[in-house]
C-alpha positions in Angstrom: 13.8 -106.8 68.8 13.9 -103.1 68.0 16.8 -100.9 67.2 17.2 -99.4 70.7 17.3 -103.0 72.3 19.7 -104.2 69.7 22.0 -101.2 70.4 21.7 -101.8 74.2 22.6 -105.4 73.9 25.7 -104.6 71.6 26.7 -102.0 74.3 26.5 -104.7 77.2 28.4 -107.2 74.9 31.4 -104.6 74.4 31.2 -103.7 77.8 31.7 -107.3 79.0 34.3 -107.7 76.5 36.2 -105.0 77.8 35.6 -106.1 81.3 33.9 -102.8 82.2 30.6 -102.2 83.9 28.4 -99.2 84.9 26.7 -98.2 88.3 24.3 -95.6 89.5 24.5 -94.0 92.9 21.1 -93.1 94.5 21.6 -90.5 97.3 18.2 -90.8 98.5 18.2 -94.7 99.1 22.0 -94.6 99.6 22.3 -97.7 97.3 24.4 -98.4 94.2 22.4 -100.0 91.1 25.1 -101.8 89.2 25.3 -103.8 86.0 25.4 -107.6 85.7 29.2 -107.3 85.3 29.9 -105.3 88.2 27.5 -107.6 90.2 29.6 -110.6 89.2 32.9 -108.9 89.6 32.0 -108.0 93.2 30.3 -111.5 94.1 26.8 -109.9 94.9 23.6 -111.6 95.2 21.8 -108.8 93.5 22.4 -105.6 91.6 22.1 -103.4 94.4 24.5 -102.9 97.3 24.4 -100.0 100.0 26.9 -97.3 100.3 28.0 -98.7 103.7 28.4 -102.4 102.4 30.5 -101.1 99.3 32.7 -99.2 101.7 33.3 -102.3 103.9 34.4 -104.1 100.6 37.2 -101.7 100.2 40.4 -103.1 101.6 41.2 -102.1 105.1 44.4 -100.5 104.3 42.8 -98.3 101.6 39.5 -97.7 103.4 40.2 -94.6 105.2 42.0 -92.7 102.6 39.7 -94.0 99.7 36.1 -93.4 101.3 36.4 -89.6 101.2 36.7 -89.9 97.3 33.6 -91.9 97.0 30.0 -90.6 96.3 29.2 -91.7 100.0 30.3 -88.1 100.9 27.3 -86.3 99.8 28.6 -82.6 99.9 31.4 -83.5 97.2 30.1 -82.7 93.8 33.0 -83.4 91.5 34.1 -86.3 89.6 36.9 -88.6 90.2 38.9 -91.6 89.0 40.8 -93.9 91.3 42.3 -97.4 91.5 42.1 -99.5 94.4 41.6 -103.0 95.8 38.2 -104.6 96.9 37.9 -107.9 98.7 34.7 -109.8 97.4 32.7 -112.2 99.6 35.0 -115.0 98.7 38.0 -113.2 100.3 39.5 -112.8 96.9 41.4 -109.3 96.3 40.4 -107.6 93.0 41.8 -104.1 91.8 39.3 -102.0 90.1 39.4 -98.7 88.4 36.3 -96.5 89.4 35.2 -93.4 87.4 32.5 -91.1 88.6 30.9 -87.8 86.9 29.4 -85.0 88.9 26.0 -85.4 90.6 23.0 -84.9 89.0 19.2 -84.4 89.8 16.5 -86.4 88.1 13.1 -85.2 87.3 11.7 -86.3 90.7 14.5 -84.4 92.5 16.5 -87.2 93.5 20.3 -86.7 93.5 22.1 -89.5 91.7 25.7 -90.2 90.1 26.8 -92.4 87.4 30.1 -94.1 86.9 32.0 -97.2 85.5 34.1 -99.8 87.0 36.5 -102.1 85.3 38.9 -104.6 86.7 42.6 -103.7 86.3 45.9 -105.2 87.1 47.4 -104.7 90.4 49.8 -101.9 90.6 53.2 -102.3 91.6 53.7 -100.8 95.2 55.8 -98.2 94.1 53.0 -96.9 91.9 50.5 -97.2 94.9 52.8 -95.3 97.0 53.2 -92.6 94.3 49.4 -92.3 93.9 48.9 -92.1 97.6 51.5 -89.4 97.8 50.2 -87.5 94.8 46.6 -87.5 96.2 47.3 -86.8 100.0 50.5 -84.5 99.9 49.5 -81.1 101.4 50.7 -79.0 98.4 49.3 -78.5 95.1 50.7 -80.8 92.3 50.3 -80.3 88.5 51.8 -82.7 85.7 52.1 -81.2 82.1 53.3 -83.1 79.0 56.2 -82.3 76.8 54.0 -79.5 75.1 53.3 -77.9 78.6 49.6 -79.0 78.5 48.3 -80.1 81.8 47.5 -83.6 82.0 46.8 -84.2 85.8 46.5 -82.3 89.1 45.9 -83.3 92.5 42.9 -82.3 94.9 45.0 -79.9 96.9 45.7 -78.1 93.7 42.1 -78.1 92.9 41.2 -76.6 96.1 44.0 -74.0 96.1 42.8 -72.6 92.8 39.0 -73.0 93.2 38.5 -75.8 90.6 35.5 -78.0 91.0 35.8 -80.0 87.7 39.4 -81.3 87.0 38.5 -82.3 83.5 37.9 -78.6 82.8 41.4 -77.8 83.8 43.1 -80.7 81.7 44.6 -79.4 78.5 45.4 -75.7 79.5 48.8 -74.6 78.4 51.3 -73.7 81.2 52.9 -71.1 79.3 49.8 -69.3 78.6 48.8 -68.6 82.3 47.8 -65.0 82.6 49.4 -64.8 86.0 53.0 -65.5 84.6 55.0 -62.6 83.6 57.1 -62.6 80.7 60.3 -63.2 82.7 58.9 -66.3 84.5 57.8 -67.6 81.1 61.2 -67.1 79.8 62.8 -69.0 82.6 60.3 -71.8 82.5 61.4 -72.3 78.9 65.1 -71.9 79.2 65.8 -73.5 82.9 65.3 -77.0 84.2 64.3 -75.9 87.6 62.6 -72.5 88.4 61.6 -71.2 91.9 59.3 -68.3 92.0 56.9 -66.5 94.5 54.1 -64.2 93.3 50.7 -62.9 93.9 48.3 -65.0 92.0 45.1 -63.1 91.0 42.1 -65.0 90.1 40.2 -62.3 88.2 43.1 -62.6 85.7 42.2 -66.4 85.0 38.7 -65.8 83.1 38.9 -67.6 80.0 41.8 -69.7 81.1 39.9 -71.8 83.5 36.9 -71.5 85.7 37.6 -70.8 89.4 35.0 -69.8 92.1 37.9 -68.2 94.2 38.0 -64.3 94.3 40.9 -61.9 95.4 44.4 -63.3 95.3 46.9 -65.7 97.2 50.7 -65.4 97.7 51.8 -68.4 95.8 55.2 -70.1 96.0 55.9 -72.3 93.0 58.6 -74.8 92.0 58.5 -75.9 88.2 61.0 -78.7 87.2 61.4 -80.3 83.8 61.2 -84.1 83.2 63.4 -86.0 80.9 63.1 -89.5 79.6 65.7 -92.1 79.4 67.0 -90.5 76.2 67.4 -87.1 77.6 64.4 -85.8 75.7 62.0 -83.4 77.5 59.1 -85.6 78.7 57.0 -83.0 80.7 56.8 -80.7 83.6 56.0 -81.0 87.3 54.8 -77.9 89.3 54.6 -77.8 93.0 52.3 -75.0 94.5 51.9 -73.8 98.0 49.7 -71.2 99.2 51.7 -68.8 101.4 48.9 -66.5 102.1 48.4 -67.2 105.6 52.2 -67.2 106.4 52.5 -63.6 104.8 49.7 -62.5 106.9 51.2 -63.6 110.0 54.5 -62.1 109.1 52.8 -58.8 108.5 51.0 -59.2 111.9 54.3 -60.0 113.7 56.1 -57.1 112.0 53.2 -54.7 113.1 53.2 -56.3 116.5 57.0 -55.7 116.8 56.7 -52.3 115.7 53.8 -51.4 118.2 55.6 -53.1 121.0 58.9 -51.1 120.1 56.9 -47.9 120.0 55.2 -48.5 123.3 58.5 -49.6 124.8 60.1 -46.3 123.4 57.3 -44.3 124.8 57.3 -45.9 128.1 61.1 -45.2 128.5 60.6 -41.6 127.5 57.7 -41.6 130.1 59.8 -43.0 132.8 62.7 -40.6 131.8 60.5 -37.7 132.2 58.8 -38.9 135.3 61.4 -37.8 137.6 61.2 -34.2 136.1 57.2 -34.3 136.4 57.4 -35.3 140.1 60.3 -33.1 141.1 58.9 -29.8 139.6 55.7 -29.7 141.7 57.8 -31.0 144.8 60.4 -28.4 144.4 57.7 -25.8 144.2 55.7 -27.1 147.3 58.9 -27.2 149.4 60.3 -24.0 148.2 57.4 -21.9 148.5 56.4 -23.5 152.0 59.7 -22.2 153.1 59.0 -18.8 151.8 55.3 -19.0 153.3 56.9 -19.5 156.7 59.5 -16.7 156.4 57.4 -13.8 154.8 55.2 -11.3 156.8 53.4 -9.8 153.6 49.8 -10.9 153.6 49.6 -10.7 149.6 52.8 -12.7 149.3 51.6 -15.2 151.6 48.3 -15.5 149.5 50.3 -15.9 146.3 52.5 -18.6 147.9 49.6 -20.3 149.1 48.0 -20.4 145.7 51.2 -21.6 144.0 51.4 -24.5 146.6 47.8 -25.6 146.1 48.4 -25.5 142.1 51.4 -27.8 142.5 49.6 -30.1 145.0 46.8 -30.5 142.4 49.3 -31.2 139.9 51.1 -33.6 142.0 47.9 -35.4 142.8 46.7 -35.6 139.3 50.1 -37.2 138.6 49.8 -39.9 141.0 46.1 -40.5 140.3 47.0 -41.1 136.7 50.0 -43.5 137.5 47.6 -45.4 139.9 44.8 -45.5 137.4 47.3 -47.0 134.8 48.3 -49.7 137.2 44.8 -50.7 137.9 44.0 -50.7 134.1 47.2 -52.9 133.5 46.3 -55.4 136.2 42.6 -55.4 135.4 41.4 -54.2 139.0 39.7 -51.1 137.6 36.4 -50.9 139.9 33.3 -49.2 138.4 30.4 -48.3 140.5 27.0 -47.9 138.6 24.4 -45.5 139.7 21.6 -43.5 138.5 22.6 -39.8 137.9 21.6 -36.6 136.0 23.9 -35.6 133.2 22.9 -32.0 133.4 24.0 -31.8 137.1 27.4 -33.5 136.3 28.1 -31.1 133.8 26.9 -28.1 135.5 29.2 -29.2 138.8 31.9 -29.8 136.4 31.6 -26.2 134.6 31.2 -24.3 138.0 34.3 -26.1 139.6 36.6 -25.5 136.6 35.6 -22.1 135.3 38.0 -20.3 137.3 40.9 -22.2 135.8 40.2 -21.1 132.2 42.6 -18.7 130.8 41.8 -14.9 130.6 39.4 -14.0 128.0 38.0 -17.6 127.6 34.5 -18.4 128.6 33.8 -22.0 130.0 30.1 -22.6 129.9 27.3 -25.3 129.4 25.9 -25.8 125.9 22.5 -24.1 125.4 19.3 -25.8 125.5 20.4 -28.9 127.6 17.6 -30.6 129.6 17.6 -33.0 132.4 19.0 -36.7 131.4 19.3 -39.2 133.8 21.5 -42.3 132.8 22.9 -45.5 134.8 26.7 -45.6 134.8 29.7 -44.6 137.0 29.3 -40.9 137.6 33.0 -40.6 139.1 34.6 -42.1 135.9 32.3 -40.2 133.5 33.4 -37.0 135.6 36.8 -38.0 135.3 36.7 -38.4 131.6 34.9 -34.9 131.1 37.4 -33.2 133.5 40.4 -34.4 131.4 38.6 -33.0 128.3 38.1 -29.7 129.9 41.6 -29.5 131.3 43.2 -30.2 127.9 40.9 -27.5 126.4 41.8 -25.1 128.9 45.6 -25.8 128.2 45.3 -25.1 124.5 42.4 -22.5 124.5 44.3 -19.1 124.7 41.0 -17.3 123.7 37.4 -17.8 122.7 35.0 -20.4 124.5 34.8 -24.0 125.8 31.3 -25.7 125.9 30.4 -28.9 127.7 27.3 -30.6 126.6 25.6 -33.9 125.5 22.7 -35.0 123.1 20.5 -38.2 123.0 20.7 -40.3 119.7 17.7 -40.3 117.5 16.9 -43.9 118.3 17.4 -43.1 122.0 19.9 -45.9 122.4 22.9 -43.7 123.3 24.0 -40.4 124.5 26.9 -38.5 123.2 28.7 -36.2 125.7 31.3 -33.7 124.3 33.7 -31.0 125.2 34.3 -28.4 122.0 36.6 -25.5 122.2 37.9 -22.7 120.0 41.7 -23.6 120.6 44.9 -24.2 118.7 43.5 -27.6 117.4 45.4 -30.7 116.3 46.7 -31.6 112.9 45.5 -34.8 111.1 48.7 -36.5 111.4 48.9 -36.5 115.3 45.0 -36.8 115.8 44.8 -40.5 115.4 47.6 -40.9 118.3 45.9 -38.8 120.8 44.3 -41.6 122.8 47.6 -43.8 122.6 49.7 -44.0 126.1 52.6 -41.6 126.8 51.7 -39.5 123.9 52.4 -35.7 124.4 51.6 -33.3 121.6 53.2 -30.4 123.4 56.0 -31.5 125.5 56.2 -28.2 127.1 52.5 -28.5 128.5 52.3 -29.9 132.1 50.9 -33.5 132.1 52.3 -37.3 131.8 50.5 -38.2 128.4 48.3 -40.7 130.2 45.1 -38.9 130.7 43.3 -39.5 127.4 44.6 -43.1 127.2 43.1 -43.8 130.6 39.7 -42.2 129.3 39.7 -44.6 126.5 40.3 -47.6 128.6 37.5 -46.4 131.0 34.8 -45.7 128.4 35.5 -49.1 126.4 34.9 -50.9 129.8 31.8 -49.1 130.2 30.6 -50.1 126.6 31.0 -46.9 125.2 33.2 -45.4 122.3 35.6 -42.2 122.4 36.7 -39.9 119.6 37.9 -36.6 118.5 37.6 -34.1 115.7 39.8 -31.2 115.1 41.2 -28.6 112.9 44.4 -26.6 113.3 43.7 -23.0 114.4 39.8 -23.6 114.7 39.5 -25.8 117.6 38.7 -29.4 118.9 35.8 -31.5 120.1 36.4 -34.6 122.2 33.5 -36.9 122.6 32.4 -40.0 124.4 29.1 -42.1 123.8 27.3 -44.2 126.4 24.6 -47.0 126.0 21.2 -45.8 127.7 20.3 -48.7 129.9 
C-alpha cells in the first residue's frame, strides 16, 4: 500500500468516526456521486443518486423552501450550508448538515460541485423557525460578534449588496465600513439601537468586500446590540432594507403632482382668459357691423369690413384650437394620408400669408427648393407650418421669414422649418413653448394652444418637433417626418 492510499484510508476512517461523508454533483448527468458513509446514511443501494431522487428524500415540509438552495438549481454559483431533514427508504427521518462549495468545471468541460454531509441532532422547533425566518425574510440580515466582526448574513443581504460568496464577507469589521459616516460609527459604538437612512455607494466598498453591483442604493438600516444573560455585549444584529425603488416612486409622484398642479393652474388661467379671448373679437364684429350699416363713406366701409374679417379669422382660429384640443383629449383626432408635394404646400402657404407680414418683413421660400413628394396628412402638415408662420409674423418686427425643407442624408426623413429674424426666445422659456396653455407674451393674440396641438399632431404622424432660438437674433421651429 503506497503513501497516497494510506493517507486516503486514514481520511475515510476519520470521516467515518466523525460521521461525515463527501458527495460530488455532476451537472451533465444530474447525479450525485457519494461516499460509502453518505450511501449508508441515506439507505441507498449504490453510491449514485439523481438530483430528482434526492429532492424527493427531503422531508415534504422542507422540500419547497430547501430545493432552491441545493445544486439542482444550475444557475446558482455560490456555496451554501444548511441543516434539514431527509426521509430514507426505511421511512426514518434523519437530520443532516450539507455544505457545498462553488461550482467548478473539470478538464473535460463538465460542471461539478463538491460538498460534505454529516448527520446532526434534530434542532429544536424554535431553532428551525429562526433559521427559516433568517433565510426567507425579505430584508437583509447581518449578525456580528462582540468585536463587530461579521459571522453570518442571509441570502437577501447578499443579493442586496451584490455578494456571490458568503465566506468572502465573513470577518469584515462593521465599524470599518467605508459607507459609514463618523457620526454613525459613534452612534453604533455608544447607543444600543441605531436607525439610519443613507445612500450606500458600491464604489466605496473596494478593498472592504467584493461586490458586482454598481452605483448606489438608498438604504434603511437598523442596528441593535445583543447582550448575554450577564449583561455583557454578545454581538450586533443589522437589518437592511433597500429603499431605492420607494425613493424613485416618491420622486415620480412628486414630479407627477407638480406637473398636475402646473397643468391645472395653466388650465385655470386659460379658462379665465377664454372669456376675454372670445369676447374681444365678438365685440369687434358686433360693433363694426353696426358701424358698417350706418356709414356712407366707401373708405370707412372697406376699413370696417377688413376689421370684421380679421376678428372673424381670430374667432375661427380660437374655436378650431378648442375643437382640436378636445379631439386630442378624447383620442378622436383623424388623419387622412395622401401623396402631396412639399414644394407646392410651402408655396401655397407663403402666397396665402405673405400679406399678413408686418411692414418691412419679407415672407419667402428658402432658396434652392426642389419638388419633394411625401405621403402624410397634407392638411395637418399645413396646419403646423401655418402655426409656425403665424407666430413668426407676430414676433418679427423687421427682417425676414423663410419656409423650407431638407431631406436627411440617409433619405429616411424630411425636415420642414420656419426660420425668422424676430425677437427670439430666451433659454429659460424655450423648453416650455410646446406645453399647453403657455403664452410667452400675454399681450399677443392667441390661446397658448397652437404649438401644443402641433406637437400632438406631429407625434401621432410619427415625427418630431423642436425649436432653436436666440434672443434678438431669431428663431427656427421645425418638424421631421418619416419618408414612407
